[in-house]
C-alpha positions in Angstrom: 40.7 34.0 87.2 42.7 34.0 84.0 42.5 33.2 80.3 43.8 30.9 77.7 46.5 28.9 79.5 44.3 28.1 82.5 41.3 26.9 80.6 42.0 23.3 81.9 41.8 24.6 85.5 38.5 26.4 84.7 37.1 23.2 83.3 38.3 21.1 86.3 37.0 23.6 88.9 33.7 23.8 87.0 33.3 20.0 87.2 33.7 20.4 91.0 31.0 23.0 91.1 33.4 25.9 91.7 32.8 28.9 89.5 35.7 30.5 87.7 36.1 33.6 85.6 37.8 33.7 82.2 39.2 37.2 82.1 42.3 39.3 82.4 44.8 38.3 85.0 45.3 40.7 87.9 48.9 41.5 86.6 47.2 43.1 83.6 45.0 45.4 85.7 47.9 47.9 86.3 48.7 48.2 82.6 47.1 51.1 80.9 45.3 49.6 77.9 42.2 50.9 76.1 40.1 48.1 77.6 41.5 48.0 81.1 38.8 50.1 82.8 36.0 48.2 80.9 37.5 44.8 81.9 37.9 45.7 85.5 34.3 47.0 85.6 33.1 43.7 84.1 35.1 41.6 86.6 33.7 43.6 89.5 30.1 43.1 88.3 30.7 39.4 87.9 32.2 39.0 91.3 30.1 41.4 93.4 26.8 41.3 91.5 27.1 37.7 90.2 26.1 39.0 86.8 27.8 38.4 83.5 26.4 40.1 80.4 28.0 39.8 77.1 27.3 42.4 74.4 29.0 42.9 71.1 28.3 45.4 68.4 30.3 43.2 66.0 27.8 40.4 66.1 27.2 38.8 62.7 23.8 37.4 63.4 21.8 40.6 62.8 19.6 39.5 65.8 19.3 40.7 69.3 19.6 37.2 70.9 19.1 36.7 74.6 20.0 33.4 76.2 20.9 32.2 79.6 22.8 29.2 80.8 25.9 28.1 82.6 28.8 29.8 81.0 31.6 27.3 80.1 34.7 27.1 78.0 37.7 29.2 77.3 40.6 28.5 74.9 39.3 26.4 72.0 42.6 24.4 71.8 42.3 23.4 75.5 38.5 22.8 75.3 39.3 20.5 72.4 42.1 18.8 74.4 39.5 18.0 77.2 37.5 15.7 74.9 37.4 12.3 76.5 38.9 13.5 79.8 37.1 14.0 83.2 37.4 17.7 82.5 35.3 17.6 79.3 32.5 20.0 80.0 28.8 19.0 80.0 27.5 21.6 77.6 23.8 20.6 77.7 21.8 23.9 78.2 25.1 25.8 78.6 26.5 28.8 76.9 29.9 27.9 75.5 32.6 30.5 75.2 35.5 29.9 72.8 38.6 32.0 72.0 42.0 31.2 70.7 45.3 32.7 69.7 47.9 32.0 67.0 46.3 28.9 65.5 46.2 27.7 61.9 42.7 28.0 60.4 42.7 24.3 59.4 43.3 23.5 63.1 40.3 25.6 64.0 38.3 23.5 61.5 39.6 20.2 62.9 38.9 21.2 66.5 35.4 22.4 65.8 34.7 19.2 63.9 35.8 17.2 66.9 33.6 19.2 69.3 30.7 18.8 66.9 31.2 15.0 66.5 31.5 14.6 70.3 28.0 16.1 70.8 29.3 19.2 72.7 27.7 21.6 70.3 24.3 19.9 70.0 22.4 21.1 73.0 23.9 24.5 73.6 21.8 27.4 74.6 24.3 29.8 73.1 27.8 30.2 71.7 30.1 33.2 72.3 33.1 33.5 70.1 35.8 35.7 71.7 39.0 36.9 70.2 40.4 34.7 67.4 43.6 36.6 67.4 46.6 36.3 65.1 45.2 33.3 63.2 47.5 31.8 60.6 46.8 30.4 57.1 48.8 28.1 54.8 50.3 29.0 51.4 47.1 27.7 49.9 44.5 29.8 51.8 41.8 27.9 53.8 39.2 30.3 52.4 37.4 31.2 55.7 38.1 33.2 58.8 38.1 31.5 62.2 34.6 32.9 62.9 33.3 31.6 59.6 34.7 28.2 60.3 33.0 28.1 63.7 29.7 29.4 62.3 29.8 26.6 59.7 30.1 23.9 62.4 27.2 25.4 64.3 24.7 24.8 61.4 
C-alpha cells in the first residue's frame, strides 16, 4: 500500500493478479491530520470487507453516477510512463484512478493525450480524478485547470 511513488509497483502487481491499495502509507497513520481517521476507516473497509467506495461532494458532473470495474491506476506521471511497457494496465471495463503532484499543466495535457492515443481511455467504465495538487503553470497561462484538461481528453 502506498501512493504516487509506488504506482509502478501497483501496476506490476496488478498484472500478476495481486491486488494493491493506493492510499496513505502506514507511516502517516500516526500523524494527526484532518483526514487520518477517515483514511484509516476506508483502508480497513477495503482490506476487511473487500469494498472500495468512492464518493465526492466536489464532483463536477452533476450526476449521481454508479459504476463498477477493476480499479487501476495511481500517479498520472507513472501511469503515463507505463505506456508500452509490460506494466501498462489493461483498462478495458476498468475504473481508472489518476492523481498527481507538482506538475506543469502542459505536462498534464501531454500525458492525457498520450493515454488517449494509446486507447487506454476508450473502454473505461469510469474515471476517478484524485488530488491534482500544487499544479504549476507557465508565464503564459495554459488556461485550464488539471481537472478541466483531463475532462477535455475524456470527451
